C-alpha positions in Angstrom: -16.9 -6.5 15.2 -17.7 -7.6 11.5 -14.8 -5.8 9.5 -15.0 -5.5 5.6 -11.5 -5.1 4.2 -11.4 -4.1 0.4 -8.4 -5.1 -1.4 -7.8 -7.7 1.2 -5.8 -9.9 -1.3 -3.2 -7.3 -2.0 0.2 -6.7 0.0 -1.1 -4.4 2.6 -4.4 -5.5 2.5 -3.5 -9.2 3.2 -1.0 -8.4 6.1 -3.7 -6.2 7.7 -6.1 -9.1 7.5 -3.9 -11.4 8.8 -2.7 -8.9 11.8 -6.5 -8.3 12.7 -7.4 -12.0 13.0 -4.2 -12.7 15.1 -5.0 -9.9 17.3 -8.8 -10.2 17.9 -10.7 -13.2 18.6 -14.2 -11.5 18.5 -13.7 -10.5 14.9 -15.1 -11.4 11.7 -13.3 -10.4 8.4 -14.8 -10.1 5.0 -12.3 -9.7 2.2 -13.8 -8.2 -0.9 -11.1 -8.1 -3.7 -11.3 -8.2 -7.5 -8.0 -10.2 -7.7 -6.2 -7.8 -10.5 -2.7 -8.6 -11.3 -1.6 -7.8 -7.8 -4.5 -9.5 -5.8 -3.2 -13.0 -4.7 -5.2 -15.4 -2.5 -1.9 -17.3 -2.0 -1.1 -14.4 0.2 -3.9 -15.6 2.7 -3.5 -19.5 2.4 -2.6 -19.8 5.9 -6.0 -18.3 7.2 -8.4 -19.5 4.6 -9.6 -22.2 7.0 -10.4 -19.7 9.7 -13.9 -19.7 10.2 -13.8 -15.9 11.0 -12.5 -15.0 7.5 -14.5 -15.2 4.2 -13.5 -14.1 0.9 -15.8 -12.5 -1.7 -14.5 -11.8 -5.1 -16.0 -8.5 -6.2 -14.9 -5.1 -8.0 -15.5 -1.7 -5.4 -16.8 -0.2 -8.8 -19.8 -2.5 -8.8 -22.4 -1.0 -6.5 -24.4 -4.1 -6.1 -21.5 -6.3 -5.1 -20.4 -3.7 -2.8 -23.6 -3.4 -1.1 -23.9 -7.1 -0.6 -20.5 -7.3 0.8 -21.0 -4.4 3.3 -24.4 -5.6 4.6 -24.1 -6.0 8.2 -20.6 -4.6 8.6 -19.7 -2.6 11.7 -16.6 -1.1 9.7 -14.9 -0.9 6.4 -11.1 -0.5 5.7 -10.3 0.5 2.0 -7.2 -0.8 0.7 -8.4 -1.6 -2.8 -6.7 0.7 -5.3 -4.2 0.5 -8.2 -1.1 1.7 -6.5 2.0 1.6 -9.0 3.3 5.1 -10.1 5.0 3.6 -13.2 2.0 1.9 -14.2 -0.3 5.1 -13.7 2.1 7.1 -16.0 1.6 4.6 -19.0 -2.1 3.8 -18.2 -3.8 6.3 -15.7 -7.5 5.4 -16.6 -7.6 2.3 -14.3 -6.3 4.6 -11.3 -9.0 7.0 -11.8 -11.7 4.1 -12.2 -10.8 2.2 -9.0 -9.2 4.9 -6.8 -11.8 7.4 -7.2 -14.9 5.9 -8.5 -14.4 2.8 -6.4 -14.0 5.1 -3.4 -17.2 6.7 -4.2 -19.2 3.6 -4.6 -17.8 2.4 -0.9 -18.7 5.7 0.3 -22.4 5.6 -0.9 -23.1 2.1 0.4 -21.4 3.2 3.7 -23.8 6.2 4.0 -26.9 4.1 2.6 -26.2 1.3 5.2 -25.3 3.4 8.3 -22.1 1.7 8.6 -20.1 3.0 11.7 -16.6 3.4 10.7 -14.8 3.7 7.2 -11.0 4.2 7.0 -9.5 5.1 3.5 -6.0 4.0 3.1 -3.9 6.7 1.2 -0.3 7.5 0.8 2.2 10.4 1.8 2.5 10.6 -2.1 -0.4 12.9 -1.8 1.8 15.9 -0.4 4.1 15.5 -3.2 7.8 16.1 -2.8 9.9 18.1 -0.3 13.6 19.2 0.0 13.4 19.9 3.7 11.2 19.5 6.7 8.0 17.2 6.6 4.5 17.3 6.0 1.7 17.2 8.5 -2.0 16.1 7.8 -2.7 20.0 7.5 -0.2 20.5 4.4 -1.7 21.2 1.0 -1.9 18.0 -1.5 0.5 18.7 -4.4 0.3 14.9 -6.2 2.8 14.8 -9.0 1.6 11.6 -10.7 -1.8 10.3 -11.9 -1.3 7.5 -8.9 -1.1 10.1 -6.3 -3.5 12.5 -8.0 -6.1 9.5 -8.1 -5.5 9.0 -4.2 -5.4 12.8 -3.4 -9.0 12.8 -5.4 -10.1 10.1 -3.3 -9.0 11.7 0.0 -10.9 15.0 -1.0 -14.0 13.0 -1.6 -13.7 11.2 1.6 -13.5 14.5 3.7 -16.4 15.9 1.4 -18.7 13.1 2.3 -17.9 13.8 6.0 -18.8 17.5 5.5 -22.0 17.0 3.3 -23.2 13.9 4.8 -21.7 13.4 8.3 -20.2 10.1 7.2 -18.1 8.4 9.7 -14.8 8.6 7.8 -11.0 8.6 8.5 -7.8 8.6 6.5 -4.4 7.1 7.0 -1.4 8.3 4.9 1.4 5.8 5.1 5.0 6.3 3.9 6.6 3.4 1.7 5.7 0.0 3.0 7.9 -3.1 2.8 7.7 -6.6 3.9 6.6 -10.2 2.6 4.1 -10.9 0.0 4.6 -7.5 -1.8 4.2 -7.6 -5.6 7.7 -7.6 -7.1 7.2 -4.5 -9.1 8.2 -2.2 -6.2 11.9 -1.4 -5.6 12.5 -3.6 -2.6 10.9 -7.0 -3.8 11.8 -6.3 -7.4 15.5 -5.5 -6.5 15.7 -8.7 -4.0 14.4 -11.0 -6.5 16.3 -9.8 -9.4 19.4 -9.9 -7.3 18.8 -13.4 -6.2 18.8 -14.3 -10.0 21.8 -12.1 -10.8 19.6 -9.9 -12.9 20.2 -6.3 -13.3 18.6 -3.7 -10.6 17.2 -0.9 -12.6 18.0 2.3 -10.7 16.0 5.7 -11.8 18.0 8.6 -12.6 20.8 9.3 -10.0 19.4 7.1 -7.4 19.3 9.8 -4.8 15.5 9.9 -4.3 14.7 9.5 -0.7 11.9 7.5 0.8 10.8 6.7 4.4 10.3 3.0 4.9 7.7 1.5 6.9 7.5 -2.2 7.8 4.0 -3.3 6.8 3.1 -4.9 10.2 3.9 -1.5 11.8 1.5 0.0 9.3 -1.1 -2.6 10.1 -0.7 -1.6 13.7 -1.2 2.0 12.8 -4.4 1.6 10.7 -6.0 -0.5 13.5 -5.2 2.3 16.0 -6.8 4.8 13.8 -9.7 2.5 13.1 -10.4 1.9 16.8 -9.3 5.1 18.4 -9.0 7.9 15.8 -11.4 10.9 15.3 -13.9 10.6 12.6 -13.3 13.1 9.9 -9.4 13.2 10.4 -6.5 12.1 8.5 -3.3 10.3 10.0 0.1 10.0 8.8 2.0 6.7 9.3 5.7 6.9 8.9 8.4 4.5 9.8 11.2 7.6 10.4 13.5 5.7 8.1 14.6 7.8 5.3 16.8 6.2 2.8 18.1 7.0 -0.6 17.3 4.5 -3.2 21.0 3.9 -4.2 21.8 3.2 -0.4 19.0 1.0 -0.1 20.0 -0.8 -3.3 23.5 -1.4 -2.1 22.3 -2.7 1.2 20.1 -5.3 -0.6 23.1 -6.4 -2.6 25.1 -6.7 0.6 22.7 -8.6 2.4 22.3 -11.3 -0.6 26.3 -11.1 -1.1 25.7 -9.9 -4.8 28.1 -7.5 -6.5 27.2 -3.8 -7.2 28.0 -4.7 -10.8 24.2 -5.8 -11.0 23.2 -1.9 -10.6 22.1 -0.4 -13.9 21.1 3.4 -14.1 18.0 3.9 -16.1 16.1 7.0 -17.4 14.5 8.9 -14.5 10.6 8.1 -14.2 8.6 11.4 -15.3 7.8 13.7 -12.4 9.8 11.7 -9.9 9.5 13.1 -6.7 12.8 13.8 -4.9 11.9 13.2 -1.2 9.0 12.3 0.9 8.9 13.1 4.8 5.8 13.1 6.9 5.1 14.1 10.6 3.4 11.3 12.7 2.8 13.1 15.9 -1.1 12.7 15.4 -1.0 8.8 15.2 1.5 8.6 18.1 -1.0 10.7 20.2 -3.2 7.6 19.9 -0.7 5.4 21.5 1.2 4.2 18.3 4.9 3.7 17.7 6.8 1.7 15.0 8.0 -1.3 16.3 10.3 -2.7 13.6 13.8 -1.4 13.3 14.6 -0.9 9.6 17.7 -2.8 9.4 16.1 -5.9 11.1 13.1 -5.4 9.0 14.9 -5.5 5.8 17.1 -8.3 6.5 13.7 -10.2 7.7 12.1 -9.1 4.3 15.3 -10.3 2.2 15.1 -13.8 4.0 11.4 -14.1 3.3 11.9 -13.7 -0.4 15.0 -15.8 -0.3 13.0 -18.6 1.3 9.7 -18.2 -0.9 10.7 -18.3 -4.4 7.6 -20.4 -5.0 5.6 -17.5 -4.4 7.3 -14.8 -6.6 8.7 -17.0 -9.5 5.0 -17.8 -10.6 4.6 -14.1 -10.6 7.5 -13.1 -12.5 6.3 -14.6 -15.7 3.1 -13.8 -18.1 1.7 -10.1 -17.5 4.5 -9.1 -15.2 7.4 -10.2 -17.7 5.5 -8.2 -20.3 5.0 -5.3 -18.0 8.7 -5.5 -16.9 10.3 -5.9 -20.5 8.3 -2.6 -21.5 9.1 -0.8 -18.6 12.8 -1.3 -18.7 13.4 -1.8 -22.4 16.6 -0.1 -22.2 18.1 -2.9 -20.2 17.9 -4.8 -23.4 
């Protein structure tokens, strides 16, 4: 198989590239990535010499670059996206451009070149918030943020290409991912690295918002199952079954690092902050997938990864990151 992975230098994308090359010998991977602030080729330093892997710098909104990268591909998995909710609130334009228009560019190339499989990587956030129960793939989409709205728009476009053009598309919607190589603007890597440096951990609102945590390796396995076994035209939820309040997660991170809860700082809540995410994953389980990483063990492993790799994240937490962080959490002083 010749597989094109877009956004393969980001967090989930780089873990997926590594996962696929580790699992399959008869695989060639082309990684198309624009290398925006969250794209980092250091994430793939350990495989850059693999003859089965090739990196191409390019924007999924650039039709010529996309056509060239996809030429001869058997399948495409699209991770390329702007993904951080906070950034979408302060600057939604990039999210619409990449997440919607970029998806359109890819779909056109898939259709024109007759590529056999296209997997759109989406999020459980497209369903919005729920106080009780869980969302299935048949639930209405009710996004709350510009980020989740851009992902919902891309999902609808993908499904429209199936109905209109008979495009060979599939969608995965995962819960919150965690693990190594995650850009430290998301809660787990931000709080781990801040705590290591005895810096404040900014908790939104009352900290009781609930998220379902999924180790990135389990998500990669689920995406692989959908790519190979999923029914064309269908969406598949991939969740870890680990619902945890943000405040409880924060306290556990501090405990694992031997740090005081005095580092916790409550800050003004995010506008439109969803209270709880929960998804039903029976459909992907029917393909034979099950999460394999216990949350407690996975969190301990993740904390150890950031503790053992300060050279990776200290370089990031300067420059653009520092400017963004100081704007976003100005009330910390």
